[in-house]
N, C-alpha and C positions, 0 to 999 in steps of 0.2 A: 643719686636714686632720688626720684621725687616723693616727700611725705606725703602720708594720707592724706594731711591736710591741703597739700598743694595739689594735689589730684581731685579732692572733692572739689575745689574751687576752680579749677579748670572744668570739671565737670558742668556745675552748675554758670559759668560764664559761657558754655556751650550752647546751655537750655536758654540760656537769656538773648543771646545772639540769633538765637534759631527764630524764635518768637517776635523778636523786636524789643524786647525790654532795654529800657535803657540802662547803660553800666555806673551804678550810682558811685563807685569808689573813683579815686583818683587814676589819672590814665597811668602811673607809674607803676601801680600795684598789676594792672593787666600786664603792663609790660614783661613784666618779670613771670609772670604766668606764662607768656608765649615765648618768652625768648628761649632757645634751643641748648640743650647740655650738651654740645657737640664732644666738648673735654672728656666727659663720660661715657658716650657712644664709642670711644677709639678702644675702648677696654671691653673685651668680649664678654657678655652676658651670658653666661651657660645655660640658664632658664631659656631665655629666649633665642639663643645664637643669631641675633640680628646683626647686620651691617656686613659682618665678612662672611656670612653664611652661603657658601654657593649656590647660586638657584638652580633649578631642575633642568634647565637648558647649558649647562658646562659652566655656569657661573656669567653668563654674555646677558646684558640687559637687553630684553626683548622689545621689539618694537610695536608687539601687539597690543601691549597694556599702555599705549597712549591714549585711549579713549575712556579710559577708567575714572575720570575725575568726576564724572557725574555721579556714578556710581558709587564712589567713596563720599562723596559729601551728603550726608543725611537731609532730610526735607520734613520729617515728621516728628511728632512729639513721642510718638511711639518709639521713636528710635533712638533718640534724645533720654528717655527714660529707662531704656534698657541698662545707661551708665550706672543706675543705683544699685541694679543687681550683680554687676562685675565684683569680681575677686580686688580685696584692697590691694594685693600685690601685682601691680601694674608693671608691665616690664619696658624697657624705655623706648622699644620700637612702638608699640601702643600709647604711650604718653607722646612721643615725637609726631605720630601720625594725627593722633587728635589737634595737636599745636598747629601742625601744616593745614588741616581740614581747617581750623577756627580761621587763621588767617587769610586764607583765599574766600570763603563765607563773609568774612568781613570786609574784603575789598569791594566783593560783589554789593554788599548792602551799603557800602560807602558810594557807591555810582547810583544806588537806586533811589527816584523821586518820591517813591511811596515809603520810606524810612523819613521817620521826621528829622527835621535840620540838625536839631543838639545832638540827638545819636548819630548821625552821619558827622558831625565836627568832633566828637568823641573818639570815633574810629580814626579819624585823621591824625588826632595828635599821637593814638598809640602809635600808627604807622611810622610817625617822625620819630619818635622816640626809639623805634625798634630799628631803625634805617643809621638816624644817627649816634646812640650812645650804645645800642645791642650790636652794632653791625651785623645783623641779620642776614644782610645780603652774602656777608662772607660766609656764614655758615652754610646757608644753603648751597652756595656754589660747593662746598665740601661734600655736602651730602648727594649732590647729582652724581658722586663716583662709588656711590653704595653697589655693593653686589645684590642688594634687596631692591630689586625692580619697581616693587608698590611704593616704595620708600624713595628712591631716584625719581621716580615721575612724580610724587606728588609736591617734591621739592622745587622740581622743574618748573610745575605749574604756579606756586607759590613764588616763586622767584619773578616768575615772570608777571603775575598780578603786581607785584610791588613795582618792579620797572616800569610796568603800565601806570601805577599809580603816581609815580612821580614826573612819569613825562606828562601827565595830564593835569596834574593838580600843581605843579610849580616850574614845567616848561624844561626842565632838565633832564639829560641822561645820567643814568645810574653808571658812577664812573668803576665802578668795582666791576659790575657784570661788562661794561664795553672790555675793559681790561682784560678780561676773563676771555671774551668772545674772539677778539683779536689774537690772542696767544693761542688758543685752541685749535682755530680756523688756518691760520699761517703755519701751525706746526704739524699738519698732516702731510704725508702720511705717517712721518714719526711718529707724532700721538695719533692714535688710532681712535683716542675715545673721545670723539665728535658729537655723537648723535643726543647726548642730553643737552649738548649747546646749541643744535639745530632744533631740536623740541622748543626749547625756551623761546628762542628768536620766533619761531613759527607762532607761537601763542601770542607775544606780543602783537606781533602784526595783525593776528585774527581778532584781538581784541579791541586795536585799533580800528579796524574796519566795521564792526559791529556798534560802533560807538556812534550814537544819533545826534551827540552833542560837540563832540571834539572835531576840532577843524582838523580833517585828516591829511590834509596835503602837507601841514605843516609840521605834524607829528611824525608822518610815515619819511619825511626829509630828515630830521633832525635824528630819527632812530636809523635811517640805512645809510645817510651819507658817510659817516665814520667807517661803515663796513662795506662799503662798494667795492673797492678794490680787492680787498680781501675776498669776499665773496666770489668774483670773477676768478681769480686763482685758483680758488676752491673747489669752482666748478670747470676749470682744466684739469686739476690735478685729479679728482677724483673720477671724472668720465674719459679721461685720455692717456695723459702722460703717466699715472700709476693703476691702470686699471687692468686687471687680471680677471678674467671672465671665471677663471676655476675657484675664484674666491666668493663667488655669488651664486655657486648652485644649490645651496640649500639658503631659504629665507631666514633662517635661525643663526646665523653665522653673525658675527661682528661686521663683516664687510657690507654683506647684505643688509644689516640693520641702519648703517650710517649712510647707505645711498638710498633706501627707502623713505629715511629722514630726510634727506636732502631731497627728494622727489616732492615732498609733501611741503618744503619750503619754498621749490620753486611753484608751486602751484598757488600760493597763497604770494609770491611776489609778483607771478602775473595777473591775480585779481586786485592786487593793490597797484599796478601801474595805472590804472583807469583816473586814479584821482590825482595824479601828477602831469600838470602840462609837458612839462620835459621830462621824461621817464629816466632813472638811473641806470648807469649799466649794468648792475645786477639785474634790472628788471628788463633789459635788453638782449642779456647773454643769451637766453634760451632760444631768440631766433635766429641772431647773429651766428650762434655757433652749434645749431642744429643738428650739426653733421654728427656729431658726437653722440648724441641721443638715437639717431638712426643706427648709427655702429652697433650700440648696445642693444638696439631692436632685434637685431639680425644675428645676434654674438648668441653663445651657449648661456647666458645667465638663467636664472629662475622665471618659471614664465609668470608667478606673480609682479616681478621687478618688470617685465615687459609689457604685461598687461597696464602698467601704473603709467609707465612712459607713454604707452600709447594712448593713453586716454587722456595724459597731460598734452600730448600732441594734438587731440582732438580739442582739448581747451584752446590752444594758441589760433588753431584754424577759426575757430569761430569766435576770437577774443573780437575782432573786429566787428562782427556784427552786433556784439553786445555794447561797444561802443559807439557805435551808430545809433544805435536805438536810444542810448542815453543823452547824447551830444549832436547828432546830426551827424553828415558826412564830414570826418576831421582830418580828408589827406590836406587841406590847407591848411587847418590849424595846426595838425601835428604831422609834419613830414617824417618824423622818425619811424612812426607806425606804417608809412607807406614804405620806408626803406627796409624795416622789420621783416613786414608781409612779403615782400617780393626775397628777400635772401632767403625767406623760410622757404618759398613758393618752389623758386629755382633749387634748392636742396633736397625737398622731398620728389620733385620729378625727375631729378638726375637719377637718384637711386632709383626710382620707380621704372625707369627704364631699362636698367640694368639689372632687372627680373627681381630686385628688392624682396615684393611681395611673396615671391615664390618660395624665399628664406625663411618666411615667417611659418612657424607650423603652429597653428592654432590648437589649443587644449580640446580636446573630446570630452573631459570629464567636467560635470556639472558642480559649480559652487554650492554647499550646504552649510546651512548655518551652524557654526561651531566647529566646523572643518571642513574636509574637500571629498569626502567618501560618503557614497548614499547608505542611509540605512539600511540593516539587514529585511530582505524581501522587497525591497524598492526597487523601481523601475528605475534606471538611468537611462537617460534620452543619448541616441548617437548624436552625431555631426559636431561641425566644428561650433567654436563659441562665439555666439552670435554678436554678443557687445563688441568685442573687438573685430568682428568681421565689419560689422557698420561703422565702428570709429575708423579704422584704417581706410576704407571704402569712402568715408566722408573727409579725411585727410586730404587724399588725392584729388578728388572732386573739387575741394574749396582751394586748394593750389591750382589746379588748373583756370578756376575762375579767376583768380587773381592774375593769374600769368596773362591770361586773355585781355584784363582791364588793361593791362601795361603794356598791349602788343599792338602797334602801330600798320601793320600789314598780315594780309592773311599768310602770305607764306612763312612770315616768324614765328608764328605760333604753330601752323598746319601738322608740321611733321612731329612735333611734340604731344601734341594732344591725339592724334591718331595712334603713336606709340604707346602712351599713357594709357587710352582707352582700351586698347588691343589687352595690356597686360592685368588691367583691372577687370575685363569680361572673363580671361583665363582665370584671375583669382578667384572671382565670385563662381565660375563652374566648377573649378576643383573643391572647394567648401561647401557650396549649398545642394544638398542631397533631395533630389526630388523624394517626396512619399509616395509609396506603391500605388495611392490613391490619387494622387494629383497628375496632371499633364506634364510632359516633358517640355522644358523650357527651349523653343527654338527663337523668337524673336529677342533680339537683343534688348530693345526697349523695357520688356519685362521684367530685366532683371532689377532695376530701380526699385518698383514697388515689392518685389518678393523678398529685397534685403532689409530693408525698412519698413514695411507695413508694421510690425510690432513696435515703433518707436517713431511716434510722430515727428516730434521736434526735428529728430534726424532726418527723418524722410523729406521733410519742406525744406529743410536746409541742402539738401543734395538735389532735389526738385528744383528751386530756384537755383543753383549754381549750374545746373545744366542748361536751364532756361536762358539764362544771361550768357552762355556762352554760345548758344544757338543764336541769338540776338546780334552778339557782337560779330559772329562768324557770317551772319547774312548780310551786316551791314557793311563789314569789310569788303565783299565781294560785290555789292554794288556801289561801292565806293572805287572798287577798281576796274569796272567795267558798267558804261552807262546802259547798254540793252543787252542783257544777259540772252545766251543764247536756249534755244528748247533743249539741246542736249546737256550745256550747262546745267539748265534746273532740274533735267533728270537726275546727271550724275551729283549734284548736291542732294536733291531727295533721297537718293539713295544712300549716301555717304552718313545721312543723319539717321538712317535706320540700322544702318551697318554697324556705326559706332554706337548706338543704341541711345541719344540724344535727341530724339526726336518728340518735339513737346507734344503734341497732340496724341502720338502714339503712348507716351507716359502718363498723360492725364486721363487716356480713355482707359490705359491697364488699371489704373488706381481705382477709377470709377466702378469698374468690371469688378475688382477686388472687395469693395465696400456695397455691392449690389446695389448701384445707383441709389444709394438711400441718401437724400439731401440732407436730410438732419446730421450726418457724420458732416459735409462740409459746413452746416450752420456751426456746429459745436467747434470747429476748427476757426470759424473766423470771429465768433466770440471769444475764443482763448488768446490770453494772452502768451502763453507759453510757445508757440510755434510761430514762425514766421508765413504763416499761409497767407493771410492776407496780403502780405507783400507779393507773393509769388502769385497769388491768384488774379489780380488787378493787372501785372504783368501779362500773364497768358493771356487773359480777357482782352487787351489791349491787342495782343498778337492775332490772337482768334478772330476779331473783327477785320481786319486787314488779310489774314491769310486763310478766309474761309472756305475756298476750294480744297486746298490741302486738307482742313479737317475733313471733307467730307471724303474726300479720298482714301483716308484712312479708315473711316467708318465703314466705308464700300470694304476694304481690305479686310477688317476684322469680319464681316458677314461672310466674306467668300473664301475667307483662306484661315481664318482662326481656327485652333483644331477641335475647338467646342464641336464643329459639325465634322461627324463621321459617317461614314457611309450608311446608307439606308438598306438594311439587306433584302427588304421586301421589295425595293423599287429596282427594277431592271432598267440601265439604259440604253436609249435605243441604238447608239453607236460606240460599244464598249472601246474601241482603239483610241477614240478621243480621249477617253479618261484617265489620262498617263501620270497626269499631275498629282502628286502624293500632297498631304499636309504639309510634311517638313519642308518638301522641294519648295513648295508655294510661298510659305512663310522665310524661307531665307531668302528669297527674292522680292520683298516686302514693297517694292517700289514699280515693279511689273504688273501693268494693269490688264491683266488676263482674268476674265472673268471665272470663277470655279464652274465646273461642268455640271455639278450635281449638289442639289439641296442636300444636306447630312443634317440627320439628328441621331441619337443615338436610340440604337434598336429598341431598348428595351420600353421607348416610350410611345406614347399614343399621338397619330400623326395623323395631318391631311397635306399631300404634296399637290400642287396643281401642275400641270403641264400641257403643252400644246402640240399640236402634229398637222400639218397641212391644213391648217385652218378647223380641225378637230380636236376638241376637246376630253383629256383624258383625266381621270380622278384617279390616284392610288392611294388606297386605305389601308389602314391596320386591319388585323381582325377584330379589334377590340371597341374601335369607338371612331365617329365619323367627326372629330373636332380635333384642333389643334391644343394639345396639353403637354407644357413642358415641366420637367421635376426643377424645383427649385434650386437642387444641387450644381444644375448646367449653370458654368458662370455665365454665358452670354444670353442664355435664354430663361435665365433665372426666374424672373418676375413677369414673365409672358400667360402664365395660366391667369393669373389676376388681372392681365390687361383686356383679353382676348377671351371670348366664350362665344363660338359658333352655334353653337344648341340654343342661345336664346336670341341669334338674329336672324331674323325672317328676311332682312332686306340685304344678305350677302350675297352677291351675285359676280357669276366669272364672265365677261365678255374677251371674246378674241377673235382676231381676225389676220391670224399667221402671225406677223411678227410685231404687231401692235396689240395691247393691253391695258387694261384698267380694272384694278380689281379694289372694290370698298368693302372694307371690313366693319363689322359695328363693334364696339367696345364698350364692355360694364361700366356704371360710374366708377370714377376713382373719388377717394377721400371723401365719399358719402355727400358730395355735391351734385345740387340738383340740376346745374348746368354743367353741361359736358360738352364736347367739340368734337365734330368728324374731321379728319385726316383724309386727304383723298392723296393718292399717290398716281401718277402717271408715269410707266415707264416705257420706252422702248428700246429695241434692240437693234442695231446695224449689223449687218453680217460684213464688216473691214477685215483687215490683217490681221488686225490686232484684237478684236472681238471686244471693241470697247463699250462699256455699259453707259446708257447715258438716261440719266434720272432726271426727275423733277421734280420738287417740292410745291406742293401749291398752298395757299393760305388758308388756316383752319376755317370752319363755318361753323356758327350756331345752329344745330338742327336739335331742337328739344332736348331731350333727357339721353339721345344715343352719342355715344364716341367711339370712333374710330381711329384707326392708326395706320401709321404708314410702316406695315409690317410684310406684306407680300407684294412680290411683282412677278410677273409673266418672262418667260422666252420663248426662243424656236424649239423646234423638235429636237436638237441636238445639245439644248442645255434648260437646267433649272435653275433660274437665279434665286440665291439665297434670300431670305427677309432683310428687310431694311431696319434689323432689329438694333444695331448700337448707335444708328443715327437717332433714331426716336428716342430711347431711352435715354442716351446724354445729354439729350436737348430737354427733354422732359424732366429730368434731374435738375437743370439748371433753372428751367421754369419752377418749378416748385421752390428751389431756393430761394427765388425772386421774391416768391409770394410770401414766403416763412418772413423773410426780411421786412418785407413793406407790413406786413401784421404785427411784429414787433415794434417796427419804428412808429407805428399810429399810436401805440400804447406806451411810447416811451420806454419800452423795455431794451432798447438795443444800447450796448455800452459805448458808441460811437456814433458819431454822424456817418451812417452809410449812404448818402446820395449819391455820392461819387461811383460807389459801387452797383448801386440800384440802376443807373443809367445806363453803365456798361451792360448789364445783364438785360435791362430793356433793350436795349441796340442789339445783342445778340440772338434774343428773342424774336425780333422783328426781321433780323437777316435770314432765319431760319423758316420763317414762313412765307415770307416774300420774295426772297430771292433764289435766282436759279444756282442751285449749289455747285454745279460743273460749271 
């Protein structure tokens, strides 16, 4: 038992270290204060019941204490002053926790450049004495097996700090700790107490990765090379050879604690891989033997473990993106990365095609701080775990992307792609329930924005993956045949919609979800947290050469999107021709049949123009003579702010049977004095496909009036929908271009956007001067 004087000296030492006061006495004095009295701790102290006291979880050291170190280490003088009020009869547990806290704090101070050099040198001398003379590393290893979870956790943190200190200061690996780790990991599963060993190794790697001075590659290699083989063997043992799912049904069991600790270690091994030019086997085993993880995810283990494994897989598929961002394309520099990603992708797609996704039940419980249940009286939202849903989806999409990048022919990947996307679409439909106020999802390309809209970085990774797949597919098609027939083009176009990866459709659905707000796109371009810039540049390049497809998709949004509902007060002249329902039309998104009725929500005010045999007919609501739309309408959301017929004296309707031209006047946008008129000429040809032929004319300056391409005319059998999607999407891109230009002129844009502005300018020029069809 510590004497009162030693306890008082230890308290004073804590205060001095906390505020950075130099330690005045010789190093041996402080070493004696920090030296652990393990021999005394083996005797049960009845007043504290420490060390051998069973924990509240049945004596099992729980993993949930793994993040308590920051709470244990005090950082204010108020906490240190509280020692003065403590009872003089310190129990051994409290003394030892104070000693462990001091050791960890002193290691952190010794690494800080804010502390005076002499003070840091003093700390280093104390550590050398603790390791060489007091053999504190052996005592800390002994403490790891304590039933006191807090004591065991603090011993693990302190041991990791000292091993890291030796590795950095002396460039040597602590032999005592290494011997313990090799024996513990190789002894599994006979020796089941491995969690503390895994915690310590994980913490050491994290400390190395956070160090801004230490050469990480050399330190990691020195640390992991001796453990490389035993770590791979442990991976095989815990995940495959000795895995029994019924041991993992509770997150509080020792088996679950071991597995969760190992998942944390795999995560830091993955993160540390980027520092080594040639990764070690223990850093690659997760990729090469990912089938073990996939089997665990579909087993009956606890949902918490499944979720951690799924999030780990997500980090694996995004690892290449992080490496490319840091070092550029690495396939030539690092062939092992290419091999590992291909192995992971093949394994993932193989199980996905075997309905693996359907075997993963997603929890409907929401996670709450401090527990898994909602507070009394609180509302528990239904539906699946959206975080896991997005992660699984991204894993599949990124696996498809990488498989495509390594395919030489279309036939090599076509079957796997269609099968995987089919399984993914079924998975999405079964887990994403539409809310009562939302429209039912009919078009497959809409799923992406619905699944990922709440997670920006994941959304653009997914969108980029599908865009790259589309571009590779298109390139392979053209490589296989010099001149593709019209039928082949139509089939290809249909498949892109049916499989949910048409890039124009995906982009327009996203614009619709953000209400065509260009500032949202600007935020994404400025942010370094997403890959939106890379995606956007690739998409604009595609849009530049694939303009007619973009216009076709815009037309389909206007004619077949379910925003357009029947107008109860407007009766068609030939009801027998109105047989195409919204759902049927959207399921055949590639067929270019114009919708036969302009549809708006019946609760809104509207003005519909129709023509019959050269005569004009105006169908109006009982409340207004103007076209006004509610902001809640997805496609027509901002129409009210764009068009105001009441203030337009120049709006007129001209018609001569099948030819029409409608000029509408728009109120000024963005409070700018100069606005423009857009004139839209629309003609309708009565051929067997009822193909709509539209032409976008150049914008012209006309004083302060602005008009938009929003209204078209048709024959007596048809009321052609407004060209809203085309106008709003191109207008959004124009506004984005202006915003970027303003920021560039003021030197406020974070990088040089010249190339991006050139692309946007080209798109603007096409939208104004080129025939879209």
